N, C-alpha and C positions, 0 to 999 in steps of 0.2 A: 798506578791506575788500575781500577777493577778490569778484569779480563772481559767482562760482559759490557763494559762502557767503552765503546770504540767509535767515537764521533768522527774521526778522520776516515776510518774505513767506510762508515755509512755515507759520508759525504762523497767519497770517491766512487763508491758503488752506484750511488744515485747518478753521478756524472757518467759512469761507464754505461749505464742503461740507455743513455741518450745517444751513444755512438756504437757500442758493441752489442751484438744480438744477445738479448737477455743479460747484458752486462758482463759477458764472459766470452772466451774463445773455445771453451769446451764445457758441455752441459753440467757435469758433476760439480764444477767449481761454483755454480750458482746457489748451492745449498738447498735446492728445491726439495730434496729428500729429507732434510732435517729441519729446514726453516731457519730463520734468523739472518743476520747480516754476514755475508761471506767474508772470509779473510782477504785482505788486500796486503800483500807481502812487500816489505821494504827491502829486506836482505836476509841471508841465512848463512850459518856457519856450523859445521860439525853436525850435531844432532838437533840443532835449534833453528826455528823460524822466528823472525822478528817482524811484526806487522807494522803498518804505517803509524799506528798509535803508540808504538814502543813496547807492546806486549810481546813477551817471549814464550814460545811453546816448544815442548819436546815433540819433535816431528816424527810421526809414524806413517806419513804418506811417502816421503822421500822421493818426490816427483814420480809417484806411482811405481816405485820399485827401482827406478833407474839409478838412484844414488846409493849403491851398495857401500860406498866408502864414506857416505855422508856428504853434506854440502861443502862446496868450496875446498875440496881436498887440495892441499898445497901443491902436490906434484901435478895434478890435473890442471890446476889454474896456471901453473908455470908453463906447462906444455902448450896450453891454448894461447897464452899471452905471447910466447915465442913464435908460434905459428902465425898469429895475427900479424906480426911484424913481417913475416915472409909472404903473406898473402892469405886472404880469407876464402877465396874461391878461384879455381882455375878454369873450370869447365873442360878440363883435360885430365888425363891420367897422371897420378903422381906415385912415387915409390911407396907412399904411406898406405895406399889402398892394397898394394901387393903384400906389404908386411903384415897389415892387420888381417888380411884374408888368409895368409899362411898360418898366422897364429891361431885363428879360429879353426882352420882345418885340422891343425895339430890337436886341438882340444876336442873337436867334434868330428871324428873320423868319417861319419856318414856323409859329411859335406865334402864331396870331391871337387865341385865347382861352386863358386859363390858370386852373387851380384849384390852390391850395396845400393840401398835406396835411402829415402829420407824419412819414412814413417812406417809403422807396423801395418797400417792399412794398405799402403802401396806394396809391401812385401807379401802379405797374404793374398791379395788380389792377383799379384803376378805369379805366385806359386800355383794357384788354382789354374791360371791360364796355361802355365807350362804343363800341368798335369792333364788338362784337357787336350792340349796339343799332342802329348805323348800317347795317350790312350785312344784318342779320336772318339771320346765319349763326352756327354754333356752334364750328367747328373753329378752332384756332390752331396756328401753326407756330413752333417755337422751334429753337434750335441746341444740339447736344450740348455740354455743358460751360458753356453760358451760364446765369448765375444772375440771376434777376429777382425775388428776394425769396422769401418762404416761403408765399405763397398757394398753395392746393391745385393750381391749374392749372399751376404752374411746378415743383412737386416731382415731376417726371416724368422718367424716363430712356428711352432708345431701346429699342424692342422687339428682335425677333430679326433684322430685316432692316436693310439700309442706310438706308432711309427708311421708317419704320413708325409706327403708332400707338404712343403711349407706354404705359408701365406705371408704376405707382406706385413712387416711390423713397423714400417715407416712410410709416411707419405712420400710419394715420388718414386717408389720402387714398383715397377710394373709387376702385376700378378703373374704374367707369363714368365718373367725371369725368376720370380720367387718359387715358381713350381719346379724349377730345376734344382732346388735345394731340398734335400730330405732331412728330417729331424728325428732323432731318437733320444731317450733319456741317457744322461751320462751314467756310466757304471752299469748299464743294462746290456750285457752282451747278448742275451736272448733276443732283445729287440733288434740288435745289429744283425744277428743271424736271419731273423725274419725278413728284414728289409732287403738283405742281399738275396734271399731266396725269391723275392718278388721282382727284383730289378737286377738280377745277375747279368754281367757283361754290359751294363749300362752306366755303372757308377765310375766316374773318372777318378775321384779322390775322396778319401776320408780325411777330414781335418779336425784335429782334436788338441785341446790343451792337455798335455800329459798329466799335469797337476792343474786342475781347474782353479782359476783365481778371479773370475769375473761373475760368479754367482756367490761370491765369498769363496774362501779356500775349501776345496774338496779334493782329497787325495784319491788316486785311482784305487778301486777295490783290487784285492789280490787276483792276479790272472787277467785283469781287464785289458791292460795294454798288450800283454802277450797274445791274447785272443784276437785283438784288433790286427796285430801284425800277421797272424796266420790267415785270418779271413781275407784281408786285403791281398795278400800274396796269392792265395788260392783263386781269387776273382780277377787278378790282373789289374787291381786298383792301386793307385798311388796313395801311400800313407804319409800324410803331412803332420808333423808335430809343430804346433804353434807354440814356440818357446820364447815368445816376446817377453813374457814375464819370468818363466822358469829357467830360461837359458842363463847360465853363469850365476844363478841364484840358488837353485836347489843343489847344484854341485858345479864344479869347474866346467865340466862338459855338458851341463844341463841335466834335465830330468832323464834324458835318454842314457846318460852315463850312470845316473843313480839307479835306474831300473834295468840297465843292460839290455836295451832294445834299440835297434837301429831302424829309424823310419826311412822312407825313400827321399823325403824332402823335409827341410827344417826351416822355420822362420824365426829369426832372432831380432832383438831390438833392445831398448832400454839400456842395459848395462854395457853393451859393446861400444857405446859411444860416450861412456863416462858422464852421462847427463846431457849431452848435446843431441840434436835431432838426427838420428840415424837408425836404420834397420837393415836387415839383409835377408835374402832367401838363398838357399842352396840345397844341394843334394847330389844324387847320382849323376854321373857325368853324362850319360845318354839322355837324361831328361833335361838337364841344364843346357846342353848344347843345341836345344831347340829354340833357345832364346836368341833374339837378334843381337849381334850381327851374324852369329853362327847359324841360326835357323829362322823359321818363319814366324815364330811367336814374338810379337813386338812389345818392347818395354824400353823406356828411356827416361832420363831425368837430368836436368842441368846441374842440380846440386848433389847428385849421387856421388858418394865417395868424397864428400866435402872435406878438405884438408883439416879444418878445425876439429871436426868430429873424429876423423881418423887419429889425430894426435891425442885427443882425449881418450879414445879407446886404447891406444897403445900405452898410455900412461896408467890406465886402469887395470887391464887384464894381467900384467905381470904381478901386481900386488895380490891378486886373487890366487895366484899359484904359490904364495908363501905357505910353507908347511904350517898346518894347524889353523889356517884362516877360516875355513868353513866349520871346523870343530868348535872354535870359539864363538863364531857368529851364531851357529845353530843352537849351541848350549844356552846362550843368552835368550834366544827366542823360546826355547823349550822351557826355560825357567819361567818366563813371562806367561806362557800358555798354561803351565801347571798351576801357577799361583792364581791366575784368573779363574781357573776351574774351582780352586779352593774358595776363592772369594764369592763365587756364585753360590756354592753350597752353604757357606756361612751366612750369606744374606737371605737365603731362601728364594732368591729370584731365579726363575727358570731360564736356563740357557745352556749352550754347548759351545766349546772352543775347539775349532778345527785348526790344525797346524801342519805345516810341511816345510822343513828346512827353516828359513828365516822369515816365513810369512804365516800369518794366522788370521782368523776371523772369530769374533765372539758373536754367535747367533743367539738372539733372544727367541729361541724356539723350544718347544716342549720335548721334541724328539731329536735324535741324532740327525745330522744333515749329510746325506749321501748323494744328492742330486738336486737339480733346480726346483723340482716340485717340493722337496723337503725344505729347501731354502725359502721358498715363497710363503711358507707357513710361519715365518718369523714375525715377531711383533715389531713392526717398523716404527710404530709410535714410541715404544719403549726404547728402541735403539736411538731415536732422535733425542729423547730425554737424556740418555746416557752420554751421547755425543756432546751435548751442551754442558752437562755436568763436568765432563772431563775437560772441555775447552775452557770453562771458567776456572779450572784448577791448573791451567797451563799445559794441557796435553792435547795435541792435535791428532785426531784419528781421521781416517777416511770418512768423508761426509755422506756415507751411504751404507746401509746394512749389507749390501751385496758387493763389497769391495774387500781387498786384502789389506791388512796392516803389515808394514814392512819394518823389520829391524835392520839397522845398518852397523857397519864396523865402527862408526863414530859414537854409537850409543854406549853409555857406560853403565856400570852396576848402579851408580847413583841415579841415573835416568830410570832404570828399571824399578828401583826402589820407590822413587817418587811416583812413577806411573801406577804401581801397584797400590800405594797408599791412596792415590786419587781414585783408583777404581773401587777400592773398598768403600770409601766415603760416598762415591757416586751410587754404588749398588745399595748401600744402606739407605740413602735418600729415596731411591726408587722403591725399596721395600716398605718404607714408612708411608709413602704416598699411595701404595696399592689399595 
């Protein structure tokens, strides 16, 4: 069957739109940024997705980075199946939470105490609440293009200046709340210094993706994270690393291990649950002990520490400690990035490939991308064309210019070869059509 002839997917998506909002349960799945009929997945295995029409794709979404081992890893599946027989939810503490918490603390020493939750949004929201309780301050500072979930405090865009109070970027977010969030460009430490000089002793927390992955992949500039650490410490502000994506993907201990910088708090997700719904926030003991029942900052969740997710995480993390795991994974991603750059040069299509560890983004931009303003200059129409060219050749990329492409341990050299062959053909088609 032709990859672009997917009648069953079209039929099911039409049905979905009559019951699910927009036909989806998370907006990017609707393909609004690229157009066309969204994928409706039947099953997945290893590096491959198979849709309801029987079309097979090399998958570089990997559940948005969660599946570092690939789909349906046998050990993870076995652990989850065994746990399901023992119970899917207890609503009480189990030894599994303790064991996974200890394993995470061993890998991420900045986390002295941890709390498991069910989603990244829940974790970032709770981390900010703890930081506000600790500092007794209200303002938070985030970076333009950084995504920290859909809590009200994070759905904020920059105002009219270089470094300003935020304005709501979503209906339903009160402007009064949005004004408690400050915005500056990512990788602009001078802007951070200016905003701290204007609001010193009022900023509760700085929250940052140490490797940005929600404006597309953008690595921190040399000295950027080190400077954030110093500024926050000087101001008595809590530094929060949002490692929902970078945690256990950039390195075993996350980006903070790779860059040798300890934040005050860390948010984790994706990989720690082996693909099941789980996230966590943790950090310095004196901050975390303000969380209920130890302290006055309330946070709770019936499914927090869910035993299925704990078992999946405990089956995943030991595999990542295998000697050479990250060297092999990152080498494959580095090869993909390098040869995509070469394919761009050969085709004459303007673009830049940013990469960090096993994640990368091909920006259809004329100039290098160092922050969100640069990313927004990308040719999104050209990306949509490239996306569908690749999809029709059996390669599934994230359906947005501003997302990361993820390589997993299940990807093979043959997968990379096929992907690069498809990319060259797709870029040549774009070049001819220009």
